[in-house]
C-alpha positions as YAML, in Angstrom:
chain: A
units: angstrom
residues:
- id: 1
  name: MET
  ca: [103.55, 120.63, 125.42]
- id: 2
  name: PHE
  ca: [102.03, 117.71, 123.52]
- id: 3
  name: ASN
  ca: [100.23, 118.32, 120.26]
- id: 4
  name: ARG
  ca: [97.11, 116.16, 120.40]
- id: 5
  name: GLN
  ca: [96.72, 116.26, 116.63]
- id: 6
  name: THR
  ca: [99.97, 114.36, 116.25]
- id: 7
  name: SER
  ca: [99.69, 112.21, 119.37]
- id: 8
  name: LEU
  ca: [98.40, 108.74, 120.17]
- id: 9
  name: TRP
  ca: [96.62, 107.42, 123.22]
- id: 10
  name: MET
  ca: [98.06, 104.09, 124.43]
- id: 11
  name: GLY
  ca: [96.34, 101.99, 127.08]
- id: 12
  name: ASP
  ca: [96.72, 98.69, 128.97]
- id: 13
  name: LEU
  ca: [100.13, 99.66, 130.38]
- id: 14
  name: ASP
  ca: [101.82, 97.68, 133.15]
- id: 15
  name: PRO
  ca: [103.53, 99.54, 136.04]
- id: 16
  name: TYR
  ca: [107.04, 98.78, 134.73]
- id: 17
  name: MET
  ca: [106.33, 100.39, 131.35]
- id: 18
  name: ASP
  ca: [107.99, 103.81, 131.56]
- id: 19
  name: GLU
  ca: [108.75, 106.43, 128.89]
- id: 20
  name: ASP
  ca: [111.94, 104.69, 127.74]
- id: 21
  name: PHE
  ca: [110.18, 101.33, 127.43]
- id: 22
  name: ILE
  ca: [107.37, 102.83, 125.31]
- id: 23
  name: LYS
  ca: [109.87, 104.61, 123.06]
- id: 24
  name: GLN
  ca: [111.86, 101.42, 122.55]
- id: 25
  name: ALA
  ca: [108.69, 99.45, 121.79]
- id: 26
  name: PHE
  ca: [107.66, 101.89, 119.06]
- id: 27
  name: SER
  ca: [111.20, 102.02, 117.68]
- id: 28
  name: ALA
  ca: [111.29, 98.22, 117.48]
- id: 29
  name: MET
  ca: [108.14, 98.41, 115.32]
- id: 30
  name: GLY
  ca: [109.79, 100.86, 112.93]
- id: 31
  name: GLU
  ca: [108.27, 104.07, 114.30]
- id: 32
  name: SER
  ca: [110.02, 107.17, 115.68]
- id: 33
  name: PRO
  ca: [108.19, 108.67, 118.67]
- id: 34
  name: LEU
  ca: [109.15, 112.23, 119.58]
- id: 35
  name: GLY
  ca: [108.02, 111.94, 123.18]
- id: 36
  name: VAL
  ca: [106.01, 109.89, 125.67]
- id: 37
  name: LYS
  ca: [103.94, 111.17, 128.60]
- id: 38
  name: ILE
  ca: [102.86, 108.57, 131.18]
- id: 39
  name: ILE
  ca: [99.69, 109.66, 132.98]
- id: 40
  name: THR
  ca: [99.96, 109.12, 136.74]
- id: 41
  name: HIS
  ca: [97.31, 108.43, 139.36]
- id: 42
  name: ARG
  ca: [96.56, 111.63, 141.26]
- id: 43
  name: ILE
  ca: [96.49, 109.86, 144.64]
- id: 44
  name: THR
  ca: [99.05, 107.05, 144.45]
- id: 45
  name: GLY
  ca: [101.39, 108.77, 142.01]
- id: 46
  name: GLY
  ca: [101.82, 105.52, 140.09]
- id: 47
  name: SER
  ca: [100.97, 104.88, 136.45]
- id: 48
  name: ALA
  ca: [97.28, 105.23, 135.60]
- id: 49
  name: GLY
  ca: [97.67, 102.56, 132.93]
- id: 50
  name: TYR
  ca: [97.79, 104.79, 129.88]
- id: 51
  name: CYS
  ca: [99.97, 107.35, 128.18]
- id: 52
  name: PHE
  ca: [100.26, 109.69, 125.20]
- id: 53
  name: VAL
  ca: [102.83, 109.19, 122.46]
- id: 54
  name: GLU
  ca: [103.76, 112.12, 120.24]
- id: 55
  name: LEU
  ca: [104.73, 111.42, 116.63]
- id: 56
  name: ALA
  ca: [106.03, 113.52, 113.76]
- id: 57
  name: ASP
  ca: [102.73, 114.14, 111.97]
- id: 58
  name: GLU
  ca: [99.10, 113.04, 111.64]
- id: 59
  name: GLU
  ca: [100.08, 110.59, 108.94]
- id: 60
  name: SER
  ca: [102.29, 108.75, 111.43]
- id: 61
  name: VAL
  ca: [99.42, 108.67, 113.92]
- id: 62
  name: GLU
  ca: [97.09, 107.17, 111.33]
- id: 63
  name: ARG
  ca: [99.70, 104.60, 110.33]
- id: 64
  name: CYS
  ca: [100.36, 103.50, 113.92]
- id: 65
  name: VAL
  ca: [96.67, 103.14, 114.75]
- id: 66
  name: GLN
  ca: [96.13, 101.00, 111.67]
- id: 67
  name: ARG
  ca: [99.39, 99.04, 111.70]
- id: 68
  name: LEU
  ca: [100.26, 98.44, 115.36]
- id: 69
  name: ASN
  ca: [96.89, 98.00, 117.06]
- id: 70
  name: GLY
  ca: [96.52, 94.46, 118.38]
- id: 71
  name: LYS
  ca: [100.15, 93.49, 117.80]
- id: 72
  name: LEU
  ca: [102.39, 92.34, 120.63]
- id: 73
  name: VAL
  ca: [104.39, 95.03, 122.41]
- id: 74
  name: PRO
  ca: [108.10, 94.15, 122.01]
- id: 75
  name: GLY
  ca: [109.73, 93.29, 125.33]
- id: 76
  name: SER
  ca: [106.47, 93.12, 127.30]
- id: 77
  name: ASN
  ca: [106.34, 90.46, 130.03]
- id: 78
  name: PRO
  ca: [103.69, 89.17, 130.42]
- id: 79
  name: PRO
  ca: [102.96, 89.74, 126.72]
- id: 80
  name: ARG
  ca: [100.77, 92.77, 126.03]
- id: 81
  name: LYS
  ca: [99.21, 94.03, 122.82]
- id: 82
  name: PHE
  ca: [99.31, 97.56, 121.52]
- id: 83
  name: LYS
  ca: [96.04, 99.27, 122.46]
- id: 84
  name: LEU
  ca: [96.10, 102.53, 120.54]
- id: 85
  name: ASN
  ca: [93.67, 105.27, 119.67]
- id: 86
  name: TYR
  ca: [93.69, 108.86, 118.49]
- id: 87
  name: ALA
  ca: [94.41, 111.41, 121.22]
- id: 88
  name: THR
  ca: [91.73, 113.79, 119.90]
- id: 89
  name: TYR
  ca: [87.99, 113.31, 120.17]
- id: 90
  name: GLY
  ca: [87.54, 114.52, 116.63]
- id: 91
  name: LYS
  ca: [89.41, 111.47, 115.37]
- id: 92
  name: ARG
  ca: [86.93, 108.99, 116.82]
- id: 93
  name: PRO
  ca: [85.14, 106.89, 114.20]
- id: 94
  name: GLU
  ca: [82.36, 108.97, 112.69]
- id: 95
  name: PRO
  ca: [78.83, 108.20, 113.91]
- id: 96
  name: GLY
  ca: [76.20, 107.07, 111.49]
- id: 97
  name: PRO
  ca: [75.48, 103.91, 109.52]
- id: 98
  name: GLU
  ca: [78.29, 101.46, 108.88]
- id: 99
  name: PHE
  ca: [78.48, 98.83, 106.16]
- id: 100
  name: SER
  ca: [81.07, 96.11, 106.58]
- id: 101
  name: VAL
  ca: [82.81, 93.74, 104.21]
- id: 102
  name: PHE
  ca: [84.15, 90.38, 105.33]
- id: 103
  name: VAL
  ca: [87.62, 89.68, 103.94]
- id: 104
  name: GLY
  ca: [88.77, 86.05, 103.94]
- id: 105
  name: ASP
  ca: [91.87, 84.12, 102.87]
- id: 106
  name: LEU
  ca: [94.22, 86.80, 104.19]
- id: 107
  name: ALA
  ca: [97.94, 86.12, 104.16]
- id: 108
  name: SER
  ca: [99.39, 85.77, 107.65]
- id: 109
  name: GLU
  ca: [101.54, 88.90, 107.31]
- id: 110
  name: VAL
  ca: [98.64, 91.24, 106.41]
- id: 111
  name: ASP
  ca: [97.85, 93.67, 109.25]
- id: 112
  name: ASP
  ca: [95.21, 96.36, 109.79]
- id: 113
  name: TYR
  ca: [97.25, 99.00, 107.99]
- id: 114
  name: GLN
  ca: [97.84, 96.90, 104.86]
- id: 115
  name: LEU
  ca: [94.19, 95.84, 104.72]
- id: 116
  name: HIS
  ca: [93.06, 99.45, 105.02]
- id: 117
  name: GLN
  ca: [95.48, 100.51, 102.29]
- id: 118
  name: ALA
  ca: [93.85, 98.01, 99.92]
- id: 119
  name: PHE
  ca: [90.46, 99.75, 100.33]
- id: 120
  name: LYS
  ca: [91.31, 103.37, 101.13]
- id: 121
  name: LYS
  ca: [90.65, 104.41, 97.51]
- id: 122
  name: PHE
  ca: [86.96, 104.31, 98.48]
- id: 123
  name: PRO
  ca: [86.24, 107.67, 100.19]
- id: 124
  name: SER
  ca: [83.83, 106.27, 102.78]
- id: 125
  name: CYS
  ca: [86.22, 103.54, 104.00]
- id: 126
  name: LYS
  ca: [86.47, 104.09, 107.78]
- id: 127
  name: GLY
  ca: [89.07, 101.49, 108.63]
- id: 128
  name: ALA
  ca: [90.02, 97.83, 108.60]
- id: 129
  name: LYS
  ca: [90.56, 95.18, 111.23]
- id: 130
  name: VAL
  ca: [92.38, 91.85, 110.92]
- id: 131
  name: VAL
  ca: [91.07, 89.40, 113.51]
- id: 132
  name: THR
  ca: [93.91, 87.98, 115.62]
- id: 133
  name: ASP
  ca: [94.32, 85.31, 118.28]
- id: 134
  name: GLN
  ca: [95.43, 85.92, 121.86]
- id: 135
  name: TYR
  ca: [99.06, 86.08, 120.74]
- id: 136
  name: GLY
  ca: [98.46, 88.70, 118.07]
- id: 137
  name: TYR
  ca: [98.69, 86.33, 115.09]
- id: 138
  name: SER
  ca: [96.22, 86.71, 112.23]
- id: 139
  name: ARG
  ca: [93.30, 84.27, 112.02]
- id: 140
  name: GLY
  ca: [93.24, 84.74, 108.26]
- id: 141
  name: TYR
  ca: [90.22, 87.02, 107.99]
- id: 142
  name: GLY
  ca: [89.11, 90.54, 108.83]
- id: 143
  name: PHE
  ca: [86.56, 93.29, 108.27]
- id: 144
  name: VAL
  ca: [86.53, 96.60, 106.41]
- id: 145
  name: LYS
  ca: [84.02, 99.31, 107.38]
- id: 146
  name: PHE
  ca: [82.39, 101.75, 104.97]
- id: 147
  name: GLY
  ca: [80.08, 104.69, 105.55]
- id: 148
  name: ASP
  ca: [78.30, 104.25, 102.24]
- id: 149
  name: GLU
  ca: [76.42, 101.11, 101.22]
- id: 150
  name: ASN
  ca: [77.01, 101.65, 97.52]
- id: 151
  name: GLU
  ca: [80.76, 101.80, 98.09]
- id: 152
  name: GLN
  ca: [80.56, 98.65, 100.19]
- id: 153
  name: LYS
  ca: [79.02, 96.79, 97.24]
- id: 154
  name: LYS
  ca: [81.36, 98.47, 94.77]
- id: 155
  name: ALA
  ca: [84.37, 97.38, 96.82]
- id: 156
  name: ILE
  ca: [83.19, 93.77, 96.70]
- id: 157
  name: GLU
  ca: [82.70, 93.93, 92.94]
- id: 158
  name: GLU
  ca: [86.00, 95.65, 92.15]
- id: 159
  name: CYS
  ca: [88.28, 94.00, 94.73]
- id: 160
  name: GLN
  ca: [86.98, 90.44, 94.62]
- id: 161
  name: GLY
  ca: [90.00, 88.22, 93.95]
- id: 162
  name: THR
  ca: [92.47, 91.13, 94.17]
- id: 163
  name: MET
  ca: [95.93, 89.94, 95.19]
- id: 164
  name: LEU
  ca: [97.17, 91.10, 98.59]
- id: 165
  name: ALA
  ca: [100.50, 89.79, 99.88]
- id: 166
  name: GLY
  ca: [100.40, 87.05, 97.26]
- id: 167
  name: LYS
  ca: [96.89, 85.74, 97.97]
- id: 168
  name: PRO
  ca: [93.54, 86.59, 96.30]
- id: 169
  name: LEU
  ca: [91.00, 88.27, 98.58]
- id: 170
  name: ARG
  ca: [87.67, 86.57, 99.25]
- id: 171
  name: LEU
  ca: [85.03, 89.23, 99.92]
- id: 172
  name: SER
  ca: [81.43, 89.14, 101.05]
- id: 173
  name: ILE
  ca: [78.92, 91.35, 102.83]
- id: 174
  name: ALA
  ca: [79.03, 91.33, 106.63]
- id: 175
  name: VAL
  ca: [76.03, 92.59, 108.58]
- id: 176
  name: ALA
  ca: [76.19, 93.50, 112.26]
- id: 177
  name: LYS
  ca: [74.14, 91.16, 114.40]
- id: 178
  name: ARG
  ca: [74.23, 90.98, 118.16]
- id: 179
  name: TYR
  ca: [72.30, 88.93, 120.65]
- id: 180
  name: GLY
  ca: [73.67, 89.42, 124.15]
- id: 181
  name: PHE
  ca: [73.41, 87.06, 127.08]
- id: 182
  name: ASN
  ca: [74.04, 89.76, 129.68]
- id: 183
  name: GLY
  ca: [74.98, 93.39, 130.00]
- id: 184
  name: PHE
  ca: [78.72, 92.82, 129.74]
- id: 185
  name: GLY
  ca: [79.19, 90.37, 126.93]
- id: 186
  name: SER
  ca: [77.63, 89.10, 123.77]
- id: 187
  name: SER
  ca: [77.60, 85.90, 121.80]
- id: 188
  name: TYR
  ca: [78.32, 86.05, 118.10]
- id: 189
  name: LEU
  ca: [77.61, 83.62, 115.29]
- id: 190
  name: TYR
  ca: [79.51, 83.75, 112.03]
- id: 191
  name: PHE
  ca: [78.41, 82.08, 108.80]
- id: 192
  name: PHE
  ca: [81.03, 82.20, 106.09]
- id: 193
  name: TYR
  ca: [80.52, 81.68, 102.39]
- id: 194
  name: SER
  ca: [82.66, 82.00, 99.33]
- id: 195
  name: GLN
  ca: [81.38, 84.55, 96.87]
- id: 196
  name: LYS
  ca: [82.24, 84.65, 93.19]
- id: 197
  name: VAL
  ca: [80.99, 87.46, 91.02]
- id: 198
  name: GLY
  ca: [77.24, 86.95, 90.91]
- id: 199
  name: THR
  ca: [77.46, 83.49, 92.48]
- id: 200
  name: TYR
  ca: [77.00, 82.46, 96.10]
- id: 201
  name: GLN
  ca: [78.16, 79.16, 97.51]
- id: 202
  name: ALA
  ca: [76.98, 78.52, 101.05]
- id: 203
  name: GLN
  ca: [79.00, 76.50, 103.52]
- id: 204
  name: ASN
  ca: [78.03, 74.98, 106.84]
- id: 205
  name: THR
  ca: [81.05, 76.15, 108.81]
- id: 206
  name: TYR
  ca: [80.37, 78.36, 111.75]
- id: 207
  name: THR
  ca: [82.13, 79.76, 114.77]
- id: 208
  name: ASN
  ca: [80.51, 80.59, 118.06]
- id: 209
  name: TYR
  ca: [82.23, 82.40, 120.83]
- id: 210
  name: SER
  ca: [81.63, 84.73, 123.71]
- id: 211
  name: GLN
  ca: [83.61, 87.87, 124.21]
- id: 212
  name: THR
  ca: [83.62, 90.43, 127.00]
- id: 213
  name: GLN
  ca: [83.21, 94.00, 125.87]
- id: 214
  name: THR
  ca: [85.07, 96.95, 127.35]
- id: 215
  name: PRO
  ca: [83.28, 100.25, 126.63]
- id: 216
  name: TYR
  ca: [86.34, 102.44, 127.21]
- id: 217
  name: TYR
  ca: [90.04, 101.98, 126.80]
- id: 218
  name: GLY
  ca: [92.04, 101.61, 129.97]
- id: 219
  name: GLY
  ca: [89.23, 100.53, 132.26]
- id: 220
  name: THR
  ca: [89.40, 103.61, 134.51]
- id: 221
  name: GLY
  ca: [87.40, 106.78, 134.64]
- id: 222
  name: GLY
  ca: [90.54, 108.86, 134.29]
- id: 223
  name: THR
  ca: [91.04, 107.93, 130.65]
- id: 224
  name: GLY
  ca: [88.62, 110.61, 129.53]
- id: 225
  name: GLY
  ca: [86.41, 108.35, 127.44]
- id: 226
  name: TYR
  ca: [88.62, 107.22, 124.58]
- id: 227
  name: TYR
  ca: [86.60, 104.78, 122.59]
- id: 228
  name: PRO
  ca: [88.17, 101.79, 120.85]
- id: 229
  name: GLN
  ca: [87.94, 101.74, 117.09]
- id: 230
  name: TRP
  ca: [86.99, 98.11, 116.95]
- id: 231
  name: GLY
  ca: [85.52, 96.90, 120.22]
- id: 232
  name: THR
  ca: [84.05, 93.57, 119.15]
- id: 233
  name: TYR
  ca: [83.63, 91.63, 115.95]
- id: 234
  name: ASP
  ca: [79.86, 91.88, 115.93]
- id: 235
  name: HIS
  ca: [79.25, 90.81, 112.36]
- id: 236
  name: ILE
  ca: [77.84, 87.86, 110.53]
- id: 237
  name: VAL
  ca: [78.57, 87.14, 106.90]
- id: 238
  name: LEU
  ca: [75.38, 87.00, 104.89]
- id: 239
  name: THR
  ca: [74.13, 83.64, 103.65]
- id: 240
  name: PHE
  ca: [70.83, 82.42, 102.30]
- id: 241
  name: ILE
  ca: [70.47, 79.92, 105.16]
- id: 242
  name: HIS
  ca: [67.67, 80.69, 107.59]
- id: 243
  name: VAL
  ca: [68.87, 80.19, 111.15]
- id: 244
  name: SER
  ca: [66.19, 80.37, 113.85]
- id: 245
  name: SER
  ca: [68.51, 79.61, 116.75]
- id: 246
  name: ASP
  ca: [72.15, 79.18, 117.57]
- id: 247
  name: PRO
  ca: [73.12, 75.55, 116.76]
- id: 248
  name: LEU
  ca: [75.75, 75.70, 119.52]
- id: 249
  name: ALA
  ca: [73.94, 77.81, 122.09]
- id: 250
  name: VAL
  ca: [75.96, 76.23, 124.91]
- id: 251
  name: CYS
  ca: [79.58, 75.22, 124.39]
- id: 252
  name: ASP
  ca: [80.32, 73.17, 127.52]
- id: 253
  name: VAL
  ca: [83.91, 72.09, 126.91]
- id: 254
  name: ASP
  ca: [84.28, 70.60, 130.39]
- id: 255
  name: GLN
  ca: [81.28, 68.32, 129.87]
- id: 256
  name: TRP
  ca: [82.52, 67.29, 126.43]
- id: 257
  name: ASN
  ca: [85.91, 66.37, 127.90]
- id: 258
  name: LYS
  ca: [84.22, 64.44, 130.71]
- id: 259
  name: ASP
  ca: [82.10, 62.46, 128.22]
- id: 260
  name: PHE
  ca: [85.17, 61.71, 126.12]
- id: 261
  name: MET
  ca: [87.11, 60.46, 129.15]
- id: 262
  name: GLN
  ca: [84.15, 58.32, 130.20]
- id: 263
  name: ARG
  ca: [84.03, 56.65, 126.80]
- id: 264
  name: SER
  ca: [87.79, 56.14, 126.95]
- id: 265
  name: GLU
  ca: [87.50, 54.47, 130.38]
- id: 266
  name: GLU
  ca: [84.78, 52.15, 129.10]
- id: 267
  name: LEU
  ca: [86.98, 51.10, 126.19]
- id: 268
  name: TYR
  ca: [89.95, 50.52, 128.52]
- id: 269
  name: GLU
  ca: [87.86, 48.37, 130.87]
- id: 270
  name: ALA
  ca: [86.52, 46.32, 127.97]
- id: 271
  name: LEU
  ca: [90.05, 45.65, 126.74]
- id: 272
  name: MET
  ca: [91.27, 44.66, 130.19]
- id: 273
  name: ASN
  ca: [88.32, 42.34, 130.83]
- id: 274
  name: CYS
  ca: [89.01, 40.35, 127.69]
- id: 275
  name: HIS
  ca: [92.37, 39.14, 129.12]
- id: 276
  name: TRP
  ca: [92.92, 36.08, 131.29]
- id: 277
  name: GLU
  ca: [92.71, 36.51, 135.02]
- id: 278
  name: PRO
  ca: [96.14, 37.09, 136.63]
- id: 279
  name: LEU
  ca: [97.96, 34.02, 138.05]
- id: 280
  name: ASP
  ca: [98.23, 33.56, 141.81]
- id: 281
  name: SER
  ca: [101.95, 32.79, 141.58]
- id: 282
  name: THR
  ca: [104.63, 31.86, 139.08]
- id: 283
  name: ASP
  ca: [103.97, 28.15, 139.77]
- id: 284
  name: SER
  ca: [100.23, 28.35, 139.06]
- id: 285
  name: PRO
  ca: [99.09, 26.32, 136.02]
- id: 286
  name: PHE
  ca: [97.85, 28.19, 132.95]
- id: 287
  name: PRO
  ca: [94.06, 28.11, 132.62]
- id: 288
  name: SER
  ca: [92.73, 25.87, 129.89]
- id: 289
  name: SER
  ca: [91.18, 27.52, 126.91]
...
């Protein structure tokens, strides 16, 4: 009988991932699972795509959620990332207002767990997320969520420049902002700035991307409604620049590539046309200059 208080929910499983595979994956990441229960489809009898992993205590559950989420599952082919959540409803992120801090200049080895440890001294800290690429590697920045606005500001003041994994943290306020283009996805705009104590230095760098949202883990109704901790990175970092519209509302990469190739062809043709005409045969006289 599984104890939900000391168990994890794990989703996005492939059919070949059985109990032994899950145990080995956790062991390879330095954890010691006590048991794994694969949930099966009630009609087909095959894997429903998620399971429960029992650990030694609640501390281990918390550590795994913070440390392993988003990292590659050892031995998975095609590569899969750990998609973990608490097995109990009571462990879902608390409702209510959230105040986020943008954390930049992160060392590549810093993960969610380490980032959370750096801010857990603040009682209202709800969690931390390091943004990763499709392969699970850190992009060098992340977010920390607080339930109290005063602690959000206090964290920025006290932890600005704090060393983490050999690099000083760059902190600033991040405010949730969402403007969706349809019911299933949203487009997000990030403006980053470096913040010294009492001084703001705006930069013009921005990132625009679209990301599909999944409201529940697992993608099936049988999962019982386990919500992800961090569904999307719907934050912008505050600046004093007024932006009335998205400067890159449409990112048409195909058209940009086509335009680039067209310019390249024009250059090639111009280079070829500046040469002499080809000779009819090897005995033909050279044209006079």
